VODRENKOL-895531 format. One record per residue: residue number from 1; residue in three letters; x, y, z of N, C-alpha, C in turn. Coordinates in nm, 2 decimals. Layout:
// VODRENKOL-895531
i, aa, nu, nv, nw, cau, cav, caw, cu, cv, cw
NUM, ALA, X, Y, Z, X, Y, Z, X, Y, Z
...
***
This chain:
// VODRENKOL-895531
i, aa, nu, nv, nw, cau, cav, caw, cu, cv, cw
1, THR, 4.12, -1.50, -2.13, 4.01, -1.44, -2.24, 3.89, -1.43, -2.15
2, ASP, 3.80, -1.32, -2.16, 3.69, -1.27, -2.12, 3.62, -1.34, -2.13
3, ASN, 3.59, -1.41, -2.26, 3.45, -1.51, -2.31, 3.50, -1.62, -2.37
4, PRO, 3.54, -1.73, -2.29, 3.60, -1.82, -2.33, 3.51, -1.92, -2.41
5, CYS, 3.56, -1.98, -2.53, 3.44, -2.04, -2.62, 3.54, -2.18, -2.68
6, LEU, 3.47, -2.28, -2.69, 3.51, -2.45, -2.73, 3.41, -2.46, -2.84
7, HIS, 3.48, -2.48, -2.96, 3.38, -2.55, -3.07, 3.45, -2.68, -3.09
8, ILE, 3.37, -2.75, -3.13, 3.39, -2.91, -3.18, 3.32, -2.92, -3.30
9, LEU, 3.39, -2.95, -3.41, 3.33, -2.97, -3.53, 3.36, -3.11, -3.61
10, GLN, 3.28, -3.17, -3.63, 3.30, -3.30, -3.67, 3.25, -3.29, -3.85
11, SER, 3.37, -3.38, -3.90, 3.31, -3.40, -4.06, 3.39, -3.55, -4.12
12, LYS, 3.35, -3.57, -4.25, 3.40, -3.70, -4.30, 3.52, -3.65, -4.39
13, LEU, 3.63, -3.73, -4.40, 3.71, -3.68, -4.49, 3.77, -3.82, -4.59
14, LEU, 3.74, -3.80, -4.67, 3.81, -3.89, -4.78, 3.93, -3.85, -4.87
15, LEU, 4.02, -3.95, -4.85, 4.15, -3.91, -4.92, 4.18, -4.04, -5.02
16, ASP, 4.21, -3.98, -5.14, 4.21, -4.06, -5.26, 4.36, -4.12, -5.24
17, SER, 4.45, -4.04, -5.21, 4.60, -4.08, -5.18, 4.66, -4.06, -5.03
18, PRO, 4.76, -4.09, -4.99, 4.81, -4.04, -4.86, 4.84, -3.94, -4.85
19, ASP, 4.81, -3.85, -4.73, 4.86, -3.74, -4.69, 4.97, -3.72, -4.62
20, ILE, 5.08, -3.71, -4.68, 5.21, -3.70, -4.60, 5.19, -3.62, -4.49
21, GLU, 5.17, -3.49, -4.52, 5.16, -3.38, -4.39, 5.11, -3.44, -4.29
22, ARG, 4.98, -3.45, -4.29, 4.90, -3.52, -4.18, 4.93, -3.67, -4.13
23, ARG, 5.04, -3.72, -4.20, 5.05, -3.85, -4.16, 4.93, -3.96, -4.19
24, LEU, 4.85, -3.97, -4.31, 4.72, -4.04, -4.30, 4.75, -4.13, -4.42
25, ASP, 4.70, -4.22, -4.45, 4.70, -4.33, -4.54, 4.58, -4.29, -4.65
26, SER, 4.57, -4.32, -4.77, 4.45, -4.32, -4.82, 4.31, -4.40, -4.74
27, GLY, 4.22, -4.33, -4.76, 4.10, -4.37, -4.69, 3.99, -4.29, -4.64
28, GLU, 3.89, -4.31, -4.59, 3.80, -4.26, -4.53, 3.80, -4.23, -4.39
29, TYR, 3.82, -4.09, -4.33, 3.82, -4.07, -4.17, 3.70, -3.99, -4.12
30, ILE, 3.69, -4.00, -4.00, 3.61, -3.92, -3.92, 3.70, -3.79, -3.84
31, HIS, 3.67, -3.66, -3.91, 3.74, -3.57, -3.85, 3.69, -3.50, -3.74
32, ILE, 3.76, -3.47, -3.63, 3.71, -3.41, -3.50, 3.80, -3.30, -3.46
33, SER, 3.75, -3.18, -3.51, 3.82, -3.08, -3.47, 3.79, -2.98, -3.36
34, ILE, 3.89, -2.97, -3.25, 3.84, -2.89, -3.13, 3.91, -2.76, -3.12
35, ARG, 3.84, -2.66, -3.11, 3.93, -2.53, -3.10, 3.85, -2.44, -2.98
36, ASP, 3.98, -2.33, -2.94, 3.93, -2.24, -2.84, 3.93, -2.12, -2.88
37, ASN, 3.93, -2.02, -2.78, 3.97, -1.91, -2.83, 4.09, -1.85, -2.73
38, GLY, 4.16, -1.93, -2.68, 4.24, -1.91, -2.54, 4.39, -1.86, -2.63
39, ASP, 4.48, -1.89, -2.55, 4.64, -1.82, -2.59, 4.69, -1.91, -2.70
40, GLY, 4.64, -2.05, -2.70, 4.71, -2.12, -2.77, 4.80, -2.22, -2.73
41, PHE, 4.84, -2.32, -2.79, 4.97, -2.39, -2.76, 5.10, -2.32, -2.75
42, THR, 5.18, -2.34, -2.62, 5.31, -2.29, -2.61, 5.42, -2.37, -2.72
43, ASP, 5.52, -2.31, -2.74, 5.64, -2.41, -2.81, 5.64, -2.53, -2.74
44, GLU, 5.64, -2.52, -2.62, 5.70, -2.64, -2.50, 5.56, -2.73, -2.52
45, ASP, 5.45, -2.67, -2.53, 5.33, -2.78, -2.54, 5.35, -2.86, -2.68
46, LEU, 5.38, -2.78, -2.78, 5.35, -2.86, -2.90, 5.49, -2.98, -2.94
47, ILE, 5.59, -2.96, -2.85, 5.72, -3.06, -2.84, 5.67, -3.16, -2.75
48, HIS, 5.60, -3.14, -2.63, 5.56, -3.24, -2.50, 5.43, -3.28, -2.48
49, ALA, 5.34, -3.21, -2.59, 5.23, -3.27, -2.51, 5.17, -3.43, -2.50
50, PHE, 5.25, -3.49, -2.60, 5.18, -3.60, -2.62, 5.28, -3.71, -2.52
51, GLU, 5.36, -3.64, -2.44, 5.45, -3.72, -2.38, 5.35, -3.75, -2.24
52, PRO, 5.39, -3.90, -2.18, 5.32, -3.94, -2.06, 5.32, -3.84, -1.95
53, PHE, 5.25, -3.81, -1.88, 5.26, -3.70, -1.76, 5.28, -3.58, -1.78
54, TYR, 5.31, -3.52, -1.91, 5.31, -3.39, -1.94, 5.18, -3.31, -1.93
55, THR, 5.17, -3.21, -1.85, 5.07, -3.15, -1.80, 5.08, -3.00, -1.77
56, GLN, 5.02, -2.89, -1.82, 5.02, -2.74, -1.75, 4.91, -2.74, -1.66
57, ASN, 4.83, -2.83, -1.60, 4.73, -2.81, -1.54, 4.72, -2.91, -1.41
58, ARG, 4.84, -2.95, -1.36, 4.86, -3.04, -1.22, 4.79, -2.97, -1.13
59, GLU, 4.78, -2.82, -1.09, 4.73, -2.79, -0.95, 4.57, -2.81, -0.99
60, PHE, 4.51, -2.82, -1.08, 4.39, -2.86, -1.09, 4.32, -3.02, -1.14
61, GLY, 4.44, -3.11, -1.10, 4.42, -3.22, -1.10, 4.45, -3.31, -1.24
62, GLY, 4.52, -3.24, -1.33, 4.58, -3.30, -1.45, 4.64, -3.43, -1.43
63, SER, 4.63, -3.52, -1.52, 4.72, -3.62, -1.51, 4.84, -3.63, -1.59
64, GLY, 4.79, -3.58, -1.73, 4.92, -3.55, -1.82, 4.88, -3.68, -1.92
65, LEU, 4.78, -3.76, -1.92, 4.77, -3.88, -2.00, 4.65, -3.88, -2.08
66, GLY, 4.59, -3.78, -2.10, 4.50, -3.77, -2.18, 4.54, -3.75, -2.32
67, LEU, 4.59, -3.66, -2.37, 4.65, -3.66, -2.48, 4.72, -3.77, -2.54
68, SER, 4.80, -3.83, -2.47, 4.90, -3.94, -2.47, 4.80, -4.06, -2.51
69, MET, 4.71, -4.06, -2.44, 4.62, -4.18, -2.44, 4.53, -4.17, -2.60
70, VAL, 4.48, -4.04, -2.59, 4.41, -4.03, -2.74, 4.49, -4.05, -2.86
71, GLN, 4.66, -4.00, -2.87, 4.72, -4.00, -2.99, 4.72, -4.17, -2.96
72, GLY, 4.76, -4.24, -2.90, 4.79, -4.39, -2.86, 4.66, -4.48, -2.97
73, PHE, 4.54, -4.45, -2.93, 4.44, -4.49, -2.97, 4.39, -4.46, -3.11
74, SER, 4.44, -4.32, -3.14, 4.42, -4.28, -3.28, 4.50, -4.37, -3.37
75, ASN, 4.64, -4.37, -3.33, 4.74, -4.42, -3.43, 4.76, -4.56, -3.44
76, GLN, 4.67, -4.65, -3.33, 4.65, -4.78, -3.29, 4.54, -4.80, -3.47
77, SER, 4.50, -4.71, -3.47, 4.36, -4.75, -3.56, 4.37, -4.69, -3.72
78, GLY, 4.52, -4.66, -3.70, 4.54, -4.59, -3.83, 4.52, -4.44, -3.86
79, GLY, 4.47, -4.37, -3.77, 4.45, -4.22, -3.75, 4.55, -4.14, -3.72
80, ASN, 4.51, -4.04, -3.68, 4.62, -3.94, -3.62, 4.58, -3.83, -3.54
81, VAL, 4.65, -3.75, -3.47, 4.62, -3.64, -3.37, 4.74, -3.53, -3.40
82, ILE, 4.67, -3.41, -3.47, 4.77, -3.30, -3.47, 4.72, -3.19, -3.38
83, LEU, 4.83, -3.14, -3.33, 4.80, -3.01, -3.27, 4.85, -2.88, -3.33
84, SER, 4.78, -2.77, -3.34, 4.84, -2.64, -3.39, 4.76, -2.52, -3.33
85, ASN, 4.81, -2.41, -3.38, 4.77, -2.26, -3.33, 4.68, -2.19, -3.43
86, THR, 4.59, -2.10, -3.44, 4.57, -2.01, -3.49, 4.58, -1.88, -3.47
87, ASN, 4.52, -1.77, -3.51, 4.50, -1.66, -3.47, 4.42, -1.64, -3.34
88, ASP, 4.32, -1.73, -3.37, 4.22, -1.73, -3.25, 4.24, -1.82, -3.14
89, GLY, 4.33, -1.89, -3.12, 4.34, -2.00, -3.00, 4.42, -2.12, -3.07
90, ALA, 4.39, -2.23, -2.97, 4.46, -2.37, -3.00, 4.35, -2.44, -3.07
91, VAL, 4.41, -2.54, -3.14, 4.33, -2.63, -3.24, 4.40, -2.77, -3.23
92, VAL, 4.30, -2.86, -3.17, 4.33, -3.04, -3.21, 4.24, -3.10, -3.29
93, ASP, 4.33, -3.15, -3.38, 4.25, -3.25, -3.51, 4.27, -3.35, -3.47
94, ILE, 4.14, -3.45, -3.45, 4.18, -3.59, -3.43, 4.12, -3.67, -3.56
95, PHE, 4.18, -3.75, -3.63, 4.14, -3.81, -3.74, 4.13, -3.97, -3.70
96, LEU, 4.04, -4.04, -3.72, 3.97, -4.18, -3.68, 3.94, -4.24, -3.80
97, ILE, 3.98, -4.35, -3.83, 3.95, -4.45, -3.97, 3.81, -4.49, -3.96
98, SER, 3.75, -4.46, -4.06, 3.60, -4.49, -4.05, 3.57, -4.61, -4.17
99, GLY, 3.46, -4.69, -4.16, 3.44, -4.79, -4.28, 3.49, -4.92, -4.23
100, LYS, 3.54, -5.01, -4.33, 3.59, -5.13, -4.31, 3.72, -5.12, -4.26
101, LYS, 3.74, -5.25, -4.16, 3.88, -5.25, -4.11, 4.01, -5.24, -4.21
102, THR, 4.11, -5.17, -4.14, 4.25, -5.18, -4.25, 4.33, -5.28, -4.18
103, ASP, 4.45, -5.28, -4.26, 4.53, -5.39, -4.23, 4.58, -5.37, -4.06
104, ASN, 4.59, -5.21, -4.03, 4.64, -5.20, -3.87, 4.54, -5.23, -3.78
105, MET, 4.41, -5.25, -3.79, 4.31, -5.27, -3.71, 4.30, -5.43, -3.68
106, GLN, 4.30, -5.48, -3.56, 4.26, -5.62, -3.55, 4.16, -5.65, -3.43
107, ALA, 4.11, -5.76, -3.46, 4.01, -5.77, -3.34, 4.05, -5.80, -3.19
108, MET, 3.96, -5.75, -3.08, 4.01, -5.73, -2.97, 4.02, -5.87, -2.90
109, PRO, 4.17, -5.91, -2.86, 4.16, -6.03, -2.80, 4.14, -6.04, -2.67
110, GLU, 4.09, -6.16, -2.64, 4.03, -6.18, -2.53, 4.13, -6.22, -2.40
111, VAL, 4.12, -6.18, -2.26, 4.18, -6.25, -2.15, 4.14, -6.40, -2.15
112, LEU, 4.23, -6.49, -2.12, 4.22, -6.61, -2.11, 4.15, -6.66, -2.02
113, ASP, 4.10, -6.62, -1.93, 4.01, -6.68, -1.83, 3.91, -6.57, -1.76
114, GLU, 3.75, -6.57, -1.79, 3.69, -6.49, -1.73, 3.68, -6.47, -1.59
115, GLY, 3.71, -6.57, -1.52, 3.77, -6.58, -1.39, 3.85, -6.55, -1.31
116, LEU, 3.91, -6.48, -1.40, 4.08, -6.41, -1.34, 4.05, -6.32, -1.22
117, THR, 4.14, -6.32, -1.11, 4.15, -6.20, -1.03, 4.27, -6.12, -1.04
118, ILE, 4.26, -6.00, -1.07, 4.38, -5.91, -1.09, 4.39, -5.81, -0.99
119, LEU, 4.51, -5.77, -0.96, 4.51, -5.67, -0.85, 4.60, -5.57, -0.91
120, LEU, 4.51, -5.44, -0.94, 4.54, -5.31, -0.99, 4.62, -5.21, -0.95
121, VAL, 4.74, -5.18, -0.94, 4.81, -5.09, -0.86, 4.86, -4.98, -0.94
122, GLU, 4.77, -4.82, -0.94, 4.79, -4.72, -1.01, 4.76, -4.60, -0.95
123, ASP, 4.85, -4.50, -0.95, 4.82, -4.40, -0.88, 4.76, -4.29, -0.94
124, SER, 4.76, -4.28, -1.10, 4.66, -4.21, -1.16, 4.52, -4.25, -1.18
125, ASP, 4.41, -4.16, -1.11, 4.31, -4.20, -1.11, 4.22, -4.22, -1.26
126, ASP, 4.25, -4.13, -1.32, 4.20, -4.16, -1.46, 4.26, -4.28, -1.51
127, LEU, 4.36, -4.34, -1.56, 4.39, -4.44, -1.61, 4.36, -4.55, -1.54
128, ARG, 4.34, -4.57, -1.39, 4.31, -4.67, -1.31, 4.16, -4.70, -1.35
129, LYS, 4.06, -4.56, -1.36, 3.93, -4.63, -1.40, 3.91, -4.66, -1.52
130, LEU, 3.98, -4.63, -1.61, 3.99, -4.68, -1.75, 4.00, -4.81, -1.76
131, ILE, 4.12, -4.87, -1.69, 4.18, -5.01, -1.71, 4.06, -5.09, -1.60
132, VAL, 4.02, -5.05, -1.49, 3.89, -5.13, -1.44, 3.77, -5.12, -1.54
133, LYS, 3.73, -5.04, -1.59, 3.63, -5.01, -1.70, 3.65, -5.13, -1.80
134, HIS, 3.76, -5.13, -1.86, 3.80, -5.21, -1.95, 3.79, -5.35, -1.93
135, LEU, 3.86, -5.41, -1.83, 3.85, -5.53, -1.78, 3.71, -5.59, -1.72
136, SER, 3.65, -5.49, -1.66, 3.52, -5.54, -1.62, 3.42, -5.58, -1.70
137, ILE, 3.46, -5.52, -1.83, 3.37, -5.59, -1.93, 3.39, -5.72, -1.98
138, MET, 3.52, -5.76, -1.96, 3.56, -5.89, -1.97, 3.52, -6.01, -1.84
139, ASN, 3.42, -5.96, -1.75, 3.42, -6.03, -1.64, 3.52, -6.07, -1.55
140, ILE, 3.66, -5.98, -1.55, 3.76, -6.03, -1.47, 3.73, -5.94, -1.35
141, ASN, 3.78, -6.04, -1.19, 3.75, -5.97, -1.09, 3.87, -5.84, -1.07
142, ILE, 3.84, -5.75, -1.03, 3.95, -5.65, -1.05, 3.97, -5.58, -0.91
143, LEU, 4.05, -5.61, -0.82, 4.10, -5.52, -0.70, 4.19, -5.42, -0.73
144, ASN, 4.16, -5.28, -0.72, 4.24, -5.16, -0.73, 4.28, -5.10, -0.63
145, ALA, 4.38, -5.05, -0.63, 4.46, -4.98, -0.54, 4.52, -4.86, -0.60
146, SER, 4.58, -4.76, -0.51, 4.63, -4.64, -0.59, 4.77, -4.62, -0.51
147, SER, 4.81, -4.70, -0.42, 4.92, -4.69, -0.36, 4.98, -4.82, -0.30
148, VAL, 5.12, -4.83, -0.28, 5.19, -4.96, -0.24, 5.11, -5.02, -0.11
149, GLU, 5.09, -4.92, -0.01, 5.03, -4.98, 0.12, 4.90, -5.01, 0.08
150, GLU, 4.82, -4.97, 0.03, 4.69, -4.99, -0.03, 4.67, -5.14, -0.10
151, GLY, 4.77, -5.16, -0.17, 4.81, -5.28, -0.23, 4.84, -5.39, -0.15
152, LYS, 4.92, -5.38, -0.05, 4.91, -5.46, 0.04, 4.81, -5.48, 0.12
153, ARG, 4.75, -5.38, 0.16, 4.61, -5.45, 0.23, 4.55, -5.52, 0.14
154, MET, 4.52, -5.49, 0.03, 4.44, -5.57, -0.05, 4.48, -5.73, -0.06
155, LEU, 4.61, -5.71, -0.08, 4.67, -5.86, -0.05, 4.62, -5.95, 0.06
156, ASN, 4.64, -5.85, 0.17, 4.62, -5.94, 0.31, 4.44, -5.98, 0.29
157, LYS, 4.36, -5.93, 0.25, 4.24, -5.96, 0.25, 4.19, -6.05, 0.11
158, GLN, 4.28, -6.05, 0.03, 4.24, -6.16, -0.08, 4.37, -6.23, -0.12
159, LYS, 4.36, -6.36, -0.10, 4.50, -6.43, -0.12, 4.49, -6.49, -0.26
160, ASN, 4.37, -6.49, -0.35, 4.38, -6.58, -0.47, 4.39, -6.49, -0.58
161, ILE, 4.51, -6.42, -0.58, 4.55, -6.34, -0.68, 4.64, -6.40, -0.80
162, ASP, 4.55, -6.40, -0.92, 4.62, -6.46, -1.02, 4.73, -6.36, -1.09
163, LEU, 4.71, -6.22, -1.11, 4.81, -6.13, -1.18, 4.78, -6.00, -1.12
164, VAL, 4.92, -5.92, -1.09, 4.95, -5.83, -1.04, 4.99, -5.70, -1.15
165, LEU, 4.88, -5.60, -1.15, 4.92, -5.51, -1.28, 4.93, -5.40, -1.21
166, SER, 5.08, -5.35, -1.22, 5.10, -5.24, -1.12, 5.21, -5.13, -1.18
167, ASP, 5.21, -5.01, -1.19, 5.27, -4.91, -1.22, 5.38, -4.92, -1.11
168, PHE, 5.52, -4.91, -1.23, 5.65, -4.93, -1.14, 5.69, -4.80, -1.02
169, LEU, 5.66, -4.69, -1.08, 5.70, -4.59, -0.99, 5.55, -4.54, -0.93
170, LEU, 5.54, -4.54, -0.78, 5.42, -4.51, -0.73, 5.46, -4.37, -0.65
171, GLU, 5.37, -4.29, -0.59, 5.38, -4.20, -0.48, 5.45, -4.24, -0.35
172, ASP, 5.42, -4.35, -0.32, 5.47, -4.39, -0.19, 5.58, -4.52, -0.18
173, GLY, 5.62, -4.52, -0.33, 5.71, -4.66, -0.32, 5.74, -4.69, -0.48
174, LYS, 5.73, -4.81, -0.48, 5.78, -4.89, -0.60, 5.71, -5.00, -0.62
175, GLY, 5.62, -5.04, -0.73, 5.55, -5.15, -0.78, 5.60, -5.28, -0.72
176, SER, 5.71, -5.28, -0.73, 5.81, -5.40, -0.69, 5.78, -5.45, -0.57
177, GLU, 5.76, -5.33, -0.49, 5.73, -5.39, -0.33, 5.60, -5.45, -0.32
178, VAL, 5.49, -5.43, -0.39, 5.36, -5.48, -0.41, 5.39, -5.62, -0.46
179, VAL, 5.47, -5.64, -0.56, 5.49, -5.77, -0.61, 5.57, -5.89, -0.53
180, SER, 5.67, -5.83, -0.46, 5.74, -5.88, -0.36, 5.64, -5.94, -0.24
181, TYR, 5.55, -5.85, -0.20, 5.46, -5.89, -0.10, 5.38, -6.01, -0.18
182, ALA, 5.32, -6.00, -0.30, 5.25, -6.10, -0.38, 5.30, -6.23, -0.38
183, ARG, 5.43, -6.21, -0.40, 5.50, -6.33, -0.42, 5.52, -6.42, -0.30
184, GLU, 5.51, -6.37, -0.19, 5.54, -6.39, -0.06, 5.40, -6.51, -0.01
185, GLN, 5.26, -6.47, -0.08, 5.17, -6.54, -0.08, 5.17, -6.64, -0.19
186, ASN, 5.20, -6.62, -0.30, 5.21, -6.70, -0.40, 5.30, -6.69, -0.49
187, ALA, 5.39, -6.78, -0.48, 5.50, -6.78, -0.59, 5.49, -6.75, -0.73
188, ASP, 5.37, -6.82, -0.78, 5.34, -6.84, -0.90, 5.26, -6.74, -0.96
189, VAL, 5.23, -6.61, -0.90, 5.16, -6.49, -0.93, 5.20, -6.44, -1.06
190, LYS, 5.14, -6.41, -1.15, 5.17, -6.34, -1.27, 5.18, -6.20, -1.25
191, ILE, 5.29, -6.14, -1.31, 5.33, -6.03, -1.29, 5.32, -5.91, -1.42
192, LEU, 5.24, -5.81, -1.41, 5.28, -5.72, -1.56, 5.30, -5.59, -1.50
193, TYR, 5.41, -5.49, -1.54, 5.43, -5.37, -1.48, 5.37, -5.29, -1.59
194, ILE, 5.36, -5.18, -1.55, 5.33, -5.04, -1.67, 5.40, -4.91, -1.61
195, SER, 5.47, -4.87, -1.74, 5.56, -4.74, -1.67, 5.55, -4.65, -1.76
196, GLY, 5.58, -4.54, -1.75, 5.61, -4.42, -1.87, 5.74, -4.42, -1.84
197, PHE, 5.83, -4.44, -1.75, 5.96, -4.43, -1.75, 6.04, -4.54, -1.77
198, LEU, 6.05, -4.60, -1.91, 6.12, -4.74, -1.88, 6.27, -4.72, -1.93
199, ASP, 6.35, -4.71, -1.84, 6.49, -4.70, -1.85, 6.56, -4.85, -1.79
200, GLU, 6.69, -4.86, -1.82, 6.77, -5.00, -1.79, 6.73, -5.03, -1.63
201, ALA, 6.73, -4.92, -1.53, 6.74, -4.94, -1.40, 6.60, -5.02, -1.39
202, ILE, 6.49, -4.95, -1.44, 6.35, -5.01, -1.40, 6.34, -5.16, -1.45
203, THR, 6.38, -5.16, -1.58, 6.39, -5.31, -1.67, 6.45, -5.40, -1.59
204, SER, 6.56, -5.35, -1.53, 6.64, -5.46, -1.46, 6.56, -5.48, -1.30
205, GLU, 6.51, -5.41, -1.26, 6.46, -5.42, -1.12, 6.33, -5.49, -1.15
206, ALA, 6.27, -5.46, -1.26, 6.15, -5.55, -1.26, 6.14, -5.71, -1.27
207, GLU, 6.26, -5.74, -1.27, 6.28, -5.89, -1.25, 6.23, -5.97, -1.37
208, LYS, 6.18, -6.07, -1.35, 6.10, -6.14, -1.47, 5.96, -6.08, -1.51
209, GLY, 5.91, -5.96, -1.47, 5.82, -5.95, -1.48, 5.80, -5.84, -1.60
210, LEU, 5.70, -5.87, -1.69, 5.72, -5.79, -1.83, 5.69, -5.61, -1.81
211, VAL, 5.70, -5.56, -1.88, 5.70, -5.41, -1.89, 5.60, -5.36, -1.99
212, LEU, 5.50, -5.29, -1.97, 5.41, -5.23, -2.09, 5.46, -5.08, -2.06
213, ARG, 5.48, -5.04, -2.16, 5.51, -4.87, -2.16, 5.41, -4.79, -2.18
214, LYS, 5.40, -4.69, -2.11, 5.30, -4.57, -2.12, 5.33, -4.48, -2.25
215, PRO, 5.24, -4.44, -2.35, 5.10, -4.48, -2.32, 5.06, -4.60, -2.38
216, PHE, 4.95, -4.65, -2.36, 4.94, -4.78, -2.44, 4.76, -4.75, -2.46
217, THR, 4.72, -4.83, -2.55, 4.57, -4.85, -2.56, 4.52, -5.00, -2.48
218, MET, 4.42, -4.98, -2.48, 4.34, -5.09, -2.40, 4.37, -5.25, -2.49
219, GLU, 4.36, -5.21, -2.63, 4.41, -5.36, -2.69, 4.52, -5.39, -2.68
220, GLU, 4.63, -5.30, -2.66, 4.76, -5.34, -2.62, 4.77, -5.39, -2.49
221, LEU, 4.71, -5.33, -2.40, 4.70, -5.40, -2.24, 4.66, -5.54, -2.25
222, THR, 4.53, -5.54, -2.31, 4.48, -5.69, -2.32, 4.57, -5.79, -2.38
223, LYS, 4.65, -5.78, -2.49, 4.74, -5.84, -2.56, 4.86, -5.88, -2.47
224, MET, 4.90, -5.79, -2.40, 5.03, -5.81, -2.30, 4.98, -5.91, -2.19
225, LEU, 4.86, -5.87, -2.12, 4.79, -5.97, -2.02, 4.79, -6.13, -2.08
226, ASN, 4.75, -6.12, -2.22, 4.72, -6.25, -2.26, 4.87, -6.33, -2.29
227, LYS, 4.98, -6.25, -2.30, 5.11, -6.28, -2.31, 5.16, -6.34, -2.19
228, VAL, 5.13, -6.26, -2.08, 5.18, -6.29, -1.92, 5.13, -6.40, -1.88
229, LEU, 4.97, -6.37, -1.88, 4.91, -6.54, -1.85, 4.94, -6.65, -1.89
230, SER, 4.96, -6.67, -2.02, 5.01, -6.79, -2.09, 5.16, -6.81, -2.06
231, GLU, 5.20, -6.78, -2.01, 5.36, -6.79, -1.98, 5.36, -6.91, -1.87
232, ASP, 5.46, -7.01, -1.87, 5.44, -7.10, -1.76, 5.54, -7.04, -1.67
***
């Protein structure tokens, strides 16, 4: 397109009855519509766009996590995200529940101890920054690494790690390598894996560590951390 243009519109939507087509219950929503004048979504995009790590912008640093995390957040709160095409380009419609909390919305649980030290190992810069920001608000001491080797270096510097939060598949190896290294220093260290490729092989190799599947919301992460930290 010679003159690329992006339109972002916001409006309120009140549904007196459920909207089956848009998969929305009755209630009041904030509707955010994002439109461009490009070539639109391909059929492949419309099928795979919400899958973790699916992206058409890898060469420009796209992680493929943006839409999957937006969808997770929206669905968690009782809303929805819809992709479509018009004659003018692509459209992303985001519906967020507004007003009073619904039964689907629960208060954010807190991590058990503000003094916790967590080692985060995640090679997606966007996701790593998001998790660090979220946990920092709770006054958690976070060490973050983007690779297996960097994770091991962190463990050499900081011995008192309460929990290792690691992606299972990393660019230079597996998160289980960091976990094994951490357990050599502290057999009681807690483990939580995160992965977008949850199959039997990964679940088996994860041993006793629990696995949180991508995409996930920060609320789901906090709940899982509480579960892991409360186990004997």
